[in-house]
C-alpha positions, -999 to +999 in steps of 0.1 A: -438-593+181-442-630+196-414-646+195-396-677+209-364-679+221-355-708+199-364-684+169-343-654+184-307-657+167-297-620+182-305-592+207-303-557+202-282-538+230-289-501+242-270-476+220-255-451+236-258-424+215-276-417+186-251-391+172-215-404+158-202-377+181-214-391+210-211-427+197-170-413+195-173-400+231-185-433+247-161-451+225-132-432+241-147-430+276-149-468+278-113-475+260-098-449+287-114-469+313-107-503+298-069-492+293-069-485+330-082-515+342-058-538+320-028-515+330-040-516+367-049-552+373-020-566+347+008-546+365-003-563+402-010-596+386+027-590+369+039-577+408+028-603+429+039-630+403+073-619+399+084-606+431+091-632+459+084-607+484+048-608+477+042-642+477+021-639+509-015-650+514-026-616+511-008-609+477-021-644+462-059-632+468-049-597+455-036-615+425-069-638+420-091-606+427-071-588+394-080-619+375-116-618+382-116-576+375-103-586+345-124-612+333-154-589+341-146-561+327-136-578+295-168-597+295-191-563+290-168-536+280-150-545+244-181-557+229-202-521+237-170-502+223-171-525+192-209-516+188-203-482+192-172-480+164-193-499+141-224-480+149-243-515+156-264-528+185-263-565+176-249-597+198-252-631+191-275-652+207-246-671+219-227-638+227-254-630+246-258-666+269-217-664+271-220-628+287-247-640+311-225-667+322-195-650+325-205-620+340-225-638+368-193-661+371-169-632+378-192-612+399-201-643+419-162-654+425-152-619+431-177-618+462-170-652+473-131-641+473-139-613+491-149-628+523-123-652+517-098-619+522-118-605+549-110-640+566-076-635+560-074-602+572-093-608+603-067-644+610-037-620+602-047-590+626-070-610+653-050-646+657-014-632+644+004-663+662-016-689+643-017-671+610+012-690+593-005-723+604-039-714+595-036-695+565-005-717+550-003-723+510-027-755+508-055-737+526-049-708+501-052-728+472-083-743+486-100-711+497-093-697+463-105-729+446-138-724+467-143-689+454-137-697+419-162-728+422-190-711+439-187-683+412-187-710+386-217-730+401-238-698+407-236-687+372-244-721+357-275-718+380-283-684+366-276-689+332-295-721+328-325-705+345-323-675+325-315-690+292-344-717+291-372-690+298-393-685+269-389-647+256-420-632+245-414-593+246-388-591+214-353-586+218-347-552+228-323-558+260-322-521+277-284-525+290-253-523+273-245-559+278-267-592+284-277-585+318-301-611+339-324-588+351-328-569+315-333-605+299-357-615+325-380-587+311-380-601+277-396-632+292-435-642+291-455-635+320-450-663+343-420-677+328-391-662+353-407-679+386-374-699+381-350-668+378-368-656+412-360-691+429-319-689+419-322-652+429-336-659+468-310-687+467-283-660+454-294-635+477-291-658+510-254-668+499-249-628+495-264-619+525-244-648+548-210-634+529-225-599+540-226-610+578-195-626+578-173-597+564-190-573+589-186-597+618-148-597+609-146-564+606-159-558+639-137-580+656-108-565+635-119-533+646-120-541+685-085-556+684-071-527+664-087-498+688-073-518+720-032-514+702-017-490+724+010-476+700-006-452+674+023-468+649+009-502+655-030-492+651-020-472+616-001-510+604-030-527+614-059-501+597-033-498+565-035-538+562-075-539+559-086-507+549-078-511+512-098-544+516-124-527+532-131-502+504-133-524+479-162-545+494-178-512+503-179-499+467-189-537+451-214-541+477-230-507+476-230-503+439-243-536+433-274-531+462-283-501+445-284-515+411-306-546+421-326-530+448-335-495+439-371-488+439-390-488+405-400-455+410-365-445+403-362-466+371-350-446+342-330-458+311-306-431+321-301-434+356-300-478+348-273-472+326-250-449+349-258-474+379-247-505+361-218-489+346-211-477+384-214-513+395-200-536+366-173-510+353-161-492+377-147-513+406-123-533+381-107-502+373-108-487+405-096-517+428-060-517+418-058-480+425-070-484+458-050-515+466-019-491+453-023-460+468-008-465+502+013-500+495+049-492+497+051-530+491+036-535+458+048-498+446+084-515+453+076-542+431+056-527+401 
């Protein structure tokens, strides 16, 4: 039906299942993942905030990462769970706008923060004598603030563009939350050019950050492999491997979600891929960081 965005007062999200049993299964699965994310990230936030041994730049950034993870998973999963439980698909226009903004905000900020964390690891391993002067508490605050601010501006740009498009393809979103590409699909033929422009800007920033992270790690590995003692190598690797694992998880799932060829596109696969890049990392990141980390385990 032809309908303008101004007259839309709600959107319909993707239903995971058509039977009551499967809906309850979806609810239980999402509840399990959500509680794991709340517990893992909550423990990290509490441990870092309360234990003065962890008042170091690396853990300060980790605390910020956990806050962003909690934000991003709380934007999408609870609404989907509630809809499954009450057997509805509806989300209000303002709820959808909030999801678009918050999800972009938390995801962009997280990526910026991972870039800052790569720089922190680079200075710690490649410039250890300057670490205390380069990454002091003021620098930490500034870099974290810059990460959150860049996410905010990026989200503002995308939300303004997405919500200003006239929509004429109905109001059914083929995803379990209001994801920008799915809203763009509902727009009139040529109305999405502004969002294409915004996406190009974001892609350039993303690519810049990605190159920066890769170059940081090339230098880190060059230095680590020159360390004569095996114990020293092991310590250096354990300082940066969790970060590298989190970056790999976020980048690979995100790239696959947005760059997979249309021929591979099917509603089921789109759904799995979206769950992989939006729901799995926030739940798994705390595990990755605490698995081999004695300081963090002791604090918890």
